[in-house]
N, C-alpha and C positions, 0 to 999 in steps of 0.2 A: 249907982256907984260903979265906977270903972276900975277893973283889975287888970293889970298888965302882966301877960305870961312871959316868963323869961324865954329868950330865943333858944336856949339849949334844951328846953323841955319838949319831949316827943308828942305828936298829936295822938288823940285817943280814938274815940268811936268813929269819927268822921273818916279817918284814914282807913280803917278796917272795912268800912262799907264800900269805899271806892275800889278797893282791891277785889272785893267779891263781885261787884258790878262788872269790873273789867274781865274777870274770869268767865262769868256767865255770858257776857257779850261775845267773848272769843269762841266759847263753845257753840253759841247760837250761829255765829258766822261759819264755823267749821261744818256744823250739821247742815246748814242751808247750802253751803258750797258742795257737800257730798251729794245732797238731793238734787241740786241743780245740775251737777256734772253727770249724775246717773240719768236724769231726764234728758239731758242733751245727748248722751250716748245712745239712749233708747230711741229718741225721736229723730236725731240727725244721722249719727253714724250707723245705727242698726235699723233704721226705719224700713229700708227696702227688704231687709231680711225678714222682719216680722210681718211685713205686708205680704210677702210670698207665703209665709207660713199660714197666715189668715186665709189667703186664697186657696192654699192647698187643703185647708180644713173644710172648704165648701166646694172643692172640685175633686171628683173621684176619677181616677184613671183605671179603667178595666181592661185587663189583657184580653185580646181577641185572638182566639186560636186560628191558625192558618189551615186552610184545607190542604190535605196531603195530595201529592201527585198520584196519578193513576198508574196502574200496572197493566200493560198491554201484551198481547201475544205477538209473534213475529209479523203477522199481517195487520197489526193495528187494532185487532178486536179487543175491547175493554174487558179485562178479567176482574180487576179490583178498582172500585170507584169510591165515591163518598155519598153518604146520605146525612141529613140533619136530624139530630135528636134534641129533645128539650131536657135541659139539666137544671137542677135546683142548686143554686150557689148562695153562699153566705159571705158577706163582707164583715169580718169579725169586729172591726172598729165601729160598725154601725149597729151592732147588737146592744141591748141594754147591758148595763154593768152587772157583774155577778150579784145575784140577789133574787128575791121572789119574782120580779118581773121577767128576768132572764130565764129563770127556771120554768115559768109558765109558757114562754115562747118555745123553749126546747121541747116541752111536752107536746105542744101543738105540732111541732115538726116531726115528732115521733110518729104521729098518725099519717104523715105524708111520706116519710122516708123509710119507715120500718126500723130506724136506728133508735136506740135508747138515748136519753139525754147525756149519759156518761160517754157513750160511743161518739156522739156528736162533739162533745167537748174534747175528747181525746183526738179526734180527727182535726179539729181546729188547732189544737196545740201542736200537733205534728207538722201541719202545714206552716204555721207561723214560725216554727223553729228554723225552717229552711228559707222562707220568704214572707216577711211580715205583711207585705202589701198584696199578696196573691189572694184571690177569692178561693174559698173552700168549696169544692164540688161534693155535695152530699148524695146526690142520686142522679142517674141518667135514664133516658127513655121514659120520662113521666107520661102517664096517660092523660087524656084530655080532662077527665074529671078532677084530677089533682091539680092540673095547671089552672083550671077555672077557679078551684077552691082557693089557691094561694093568691091569685090575682084579684079575686073579688073580696078577699079579706086582707089586702095588703097592709092596712093599718095595724093589723094584729101580728104582722111579720116584718118588723123593721130590720133592715140589713139583709133581707132574703129576696132574691130575684130568680126569675126563670129565664134562662138564656138558651139560645140555640148553639149547639156544638156539633162537631162533625164525628161521624162514626163510619167505619169501613163497610162497604156493600160489595158482596161477591156475586157478580153478574152471572157466573156459570155454576152457581150452587157450590157443591163440595168439590168441583173439579180442581185438581192440583192443590188440594188443601195443604199438603206437607211442604209445598214450596213457598207459599206466601208468608207464613208466620203470622204474628199478631202485633197489635199496637196497644200500648198501655202508658199510664202516667210515668214520667221519669222518676226514678227512685232517688233517695237521699245519697246512696252510694254512687249512682251514676252521675249525679251532679258534680261529684269531685273529679270526674274524668275529663280530660281535655276535649274529647269529642262532643261533650255536652256543654261546652262553655257558652254562656249567654242565655241558657235556658233557666226557667224557674219552676218551682214546685207546681204541679198541675199541668205542665206542658206534656203533650203526647209524643212518644217516640216509638220506633220499631223495637220490639223485644225479642223477635226470633225471625228466622227465614229471610226472604228477600226484604221484608220490611226493616229488618235489622241491618242487613249488609249494605243497603243503599239508603239508609235513613237520612244521611246528610243531604241527599238530593230530594227525597220525597217529602221531608217535613215542612219545608217552606219557612217563612219568617212571620212570627206573631206580630200583630198590630195592637193599637190601643184605642179605646173609646174614652172620651173625656166628657163627663157629665157634671153639671152644677147641681148641688143638692142643698136642701134647707137644713135647719138645725136638727131635724129628726132623721136626716139622712135620706130623705125622699127626693127623687130626681125632679128638678124644676126646669132645666134647659140642657139641650144637647150642644156640646162644644165641638170644635174641630179636633179630630183625632188623627191617628196614623193607621191607614188601612193595612190589613194583613196581606202578605205576599204568598200566593199559592205555591206549593212545591212542584218540582219538575216531575215529568212522567218517566217511567222505566219501561222500555220495550224489551221483552224477553226473546230468547231464541226458541221458545216453546211454540209448537204448532198445536193449537187448541183442539183441532179436529183429530189429529193423531193421538193427542193426550186422552181425549174422550174414548176413542176406539180402544186404546191400550188399557185404560182403566176398566172398561166394560169386559174385556177379555180376562183380565186378572181377577176381577170380582166374580166371574162365572165359575171359578173353581171353589169359591167359598172357603179358602184357606189363606193363612198369612203368607205374604210374599211381596215381591217388588220387581219392577222392571226399569230399565234405562234404555233410551234410544239416543245415540250420540253420533255426531259426524266424526268419522275417524281422522279426518284431516286437520280440523281446527278445534275439536273438543266442544263444539256447540251442542247443547243438550236439547233435543227436539221434543222429548217427552220423558217424564220420570214420575213414578207413582209408587205408593206403598199401600198394602192392604193388611188389616182393615183400615178404613179411613174415618174421617169425622167431618162434621159441619163446621167450617171455620168461623161462621157467624156467632158461635157460642162465646167467642172471646170479645165480642162487641158489647157484652153485658157482664156485670160482675159474676164471676164463676164460683160456684159453691165447692166445698171440699169433696162432696159426694160426686159431683160432675168431674172434678179433676181426677179423683181416684178411678173413675170409670174409664178415663182416657189413658191412664198409665198402668192399670192393673194387668197382671198376667192372666187373670180370669177372663178378661175381655180381649186378650191378645194385644194389649197396649196400643190402641189406635193412634196415639200421639207420636209414637216412634216412627221415624222415617227409615224403614229397613233398607232402602237403596243406599244410604250413606252411614247407617248406624247398625245395621244387622250384620253380625260377625258369624260366618259359617265356614265349615270345611267345604271345599269346592268340588271334590270328586274329579271326574275325568276332564272337566273343562280346564283343569290345571295342566294337562298334558302338553299343550303348545309351549308352555314355559320350560318344561323338562326337555322338550325337543330342541328349543332354541339353545339352551345351555349345552346339550349334547353335541349339536352340530357346530356351534360357534367355538366350542372348546375342543373339538376333534375327538369326542368320545366314540363317535360312530359316523359312518357315511350314510347318506340318504338311501343308497341302494344296497346297503348291507342286509343280508338275509338272516333273520332270526327264526329259529324253529320254536313256535309257540305250541308247547305240549299241553297247555292248560294248567300246569303246576310249576311252582318254583319252591324248592326246599332249601331253607337257610337254617342250619343247625337242626333244631327239632321242630321248627315252625314251617308249615306249608302254606304258601300263598297261591291263590287260584284266581282265574278269570271270573267275572260276574256270570252267574248262571252255569258255572262249570264248563264254559265254552272252550273249545279247542280250535285254533285257527291254522296250525301248521306253519310252513315256511312263509314269512311275510317280511316286507321292507317297511320303512317308516310311513310311507303313504298308505299302505295297506293297514298298518296299525291304527292310523287315524280313522280310516273308513269303518273298520269293525270295532274300534275302541278296545284293542288288545291291552289288558292290564299286564300280562306277562312281559310284553315287549318293554313297557315303561318301568316295570319292576326291575328288570335287568339294568336299565339305564340308572335307576336310583342306586342299585347295588354297586355299579361301576363308578359313579360320580364320587369325587374326592370331597371330604369334609374336613373341617378344622374346628378349633374351639369356638371361633366366632362365626362360623357359617359353613360354606361349602359352595361347590360350583352351581348347583341348582338354586340354593338359597341366594347367592349373589345375583343371579339373573332375575330371580323373582323380585328382589328389591329394585334392581335397575329398571325393570319394566313397570314398577309402580305399586307393588304390594308392601305391606308393613309401614305405610306412611299415608297421611291424608293426601287426597288428590289435589287439594287446593281449590275445590269448587267454591263459588261465591254463596255458600250457605254456612251458618255457624253449626257447631256441635258435631262435626264430622269426626269419625273415629279413625284410629291408625290401623287396626288389624294386627296380625301377628304372623311373622315368618319364623317358625321355630328352628333352633340350631342346637348343637351339642352344649354350648356354653349356657344357654338359657335353661335347658332341661337339667343339666348337671347341677346348676345352682339350686333349682327347685328341689332336687333330690337331697342335696346337702342340708337344706332347710326343712326337710321332712314333709314337703308339700306334694310329692309324687312318689310312686312306688319303685321307680328304677331310673338309672341314668340313661343317657342316649345310647342307642344301639344301631346296628346295621338295619334292623327292621324299621326304625323310624325314618331312615332315608328312603327305604323302599316305599313305605306308606306315603311319605311326603311327595315322591315322584308322581303319584296319581291323585294328589290333593286330599289325602286322608290324614288322620292323626290330629295333631295340634294346630294345624294351619287355620287361620281365621281371616276371611276376606269378605268384602261386601260387593254387591252388583256393580257399583260405579267403578270400583278398583279393577274389577275384571274387564269392564268395558275399556278402560284405559290400557290395560295389558294387550287386549286383542287389537285395539287401535294402533298401538305401537308396532305390533307385528305386521299389521295390514299396510301401514303407511311407510314402512321401511325403517323404523327405529325412532320416530319422533314421539316422545312421551308427552302427550298433550296435557294441558291444564283445563279441565272441564269448566264450562261457564254457562249460566242461565240468562245473564243479562246481555243484550245485544248493543243497546245504546241508551243514552240519557237524552230526553227531549224536553223542550220547553212546552208550556201549555198550548202554544200555537203550532207545535209540531217541528220546530227547528231543532236540528241535531246539535246537541251541546258537547257530547262526548261519546266516542265509540269504545266499546269494551272488546279488546283484542288481547287477551292474556298470552304472554309468550310461553312456548313449551318449557317444560321443566328441564329437559335435556334431550340431546340427540345421541342415540346409541348407534354403534356400528354393527348392523345386521346385514349379512351377505344376501344378495339377491337369490342365491341358491337356497339359503335357509328359508327365506320368506316364501319362495315359490313352492318348496316342498311342503311346508306347513299349510299354506293357504290351499294348495292343491289337494292335500289330504282332507282338509275340512270341507272342501267343495264336494269331494267324492262321498263323504259321510252323509251329506244332505241330498245330493242329486243323483247318486248312482245306486242302482238296485243292490240291496244287501247292506247299504249304509245305515248307521244307527238312527238317523232321522229322515230316511228316504220316504217312509210312509206319510210323513207330514209335508215335506218340501219337494218330493220327487216331481210333481206336476206343476210347480210354480213357473210362471212365465219368465222369471229372471233367475239367474244363478244365485244360489245361497251357499255361503261357506259358514258352517257352524258346528258346534260340538255339544253333545249331551253330557250330562254328568249326574251321578247319584252318589251322595256322600253319607256314610254312616255317622250318627251323632251320639253314640253311646247309650247309656241307660238312665232312667229315672232313679230316684232314691228307692223306689219300691222294687227295683230290679227289672221292671218292664222296659223294653227297648224304646228309645225316642224315635219317632218316625224319621225315615231317611230324608235328606235334603236334596231336592231336585233342582237341576240347573239346565239352562240352555244359553249359550253365548254364540 
């Protein structure tokens, strides 16, 4: 039977099914389109990128340390060179993931490095914070037994390698130890400084001394080794890398023979001290040393707290301190040429003016005397230098004008180079102190001293006693300025920078700090008096220098240094310039 559906009657089940099919079809097409577009993006647009990532995952780039340049003496004799050490390195991304397997490997490393698993993890974390791709050096200077153990059991140490690294070698032993300084890994704080731009965690830089001052020349440029590895991180093929570039050499002004002779003489006393030998015309330092000294090779290995305390303790006389540029002392009579320069240049006295040295000078209730209660009678300035009359210079100190900020003698002391760093090419140089009324009166107001400035302070200052603080290099600069006619030189240890082939790349010629106007008459009076003190019978150093084959101009000095907390006097400070 056939039934006819009216045209205005809506379709039922068949129409609903068609709609659902259409929706599902549209969703399938959309999903397929998204998958297709994503695959097209990954395979076509980003294919090269992911190919590079895949290659990177099987190619390791290892930073290669550059050998540092050598340090030479003025004649080209090698003082500091390089030697190779074996270092245990870890590539963190090649280690097992955190878990039992990783813990077992770290415990095995504890037997090799002496570090606990936690210490190893902490070191890895610290390095990765600064440079995720840098290898982590866990130990240097490995013995042959440990090297063989790691290499023979390499499958038990995935991500661990033994590499050759450079360490400093001191060809002359402890000679000039205070000048060279040490080398160490660049710190996180240093990496933020412009001078260390381009370096990475683990790179070695100069941390003190010449190594620090000329690090930009000595350090060279690191290279890279490219190695193809398998899925376990084991090397399978050496690829072409970038070789490291050796650093440039630094030739010093130091005469190593003179340096050795001076150190031997200084050490023969068995007391703390220092010496400087400097060219008065250009400030080139020919020798410089401090006693006690130390073996600089101690810094080529990790240093213990006990070792560091022994290098800095007062009980051991702090061998690490460079007394030539860091030791602050009253100068005693070696200060007298400064007082004489101020007196002659400012017209306080004439070179030929006669002063009657009675051996005593009374100021209010205080009596000042010559050393040893000596009496020299009528003397002029040249005589006063020869016999080192304190009374003569006490009178100049009493006569010199002072003001809140200084005075005539203080002003000349600063002009000649005291109270400021000399500018030598070494870090950590101290300023010293040129005391004046303003300085002492401020301390008095703050309750840090027992009295304000008085005439007695200027009298003591005129002979290098009291609160004055200077070091041997500063006094060398002062005497050089008087000797050369007023040129305040800037001392320097470096002579030139040379390539590894000996080509001169840069000459070190620091300009003088300033030129003072010192009359020829002033200079000849002072130098003449200093020559008489050394070469003329009756002079303070005649017994030592009287028979020298060349003329010597020099001044002895003995400075009182106060008392210990126990009330016992501190030994006097002895000088010769």
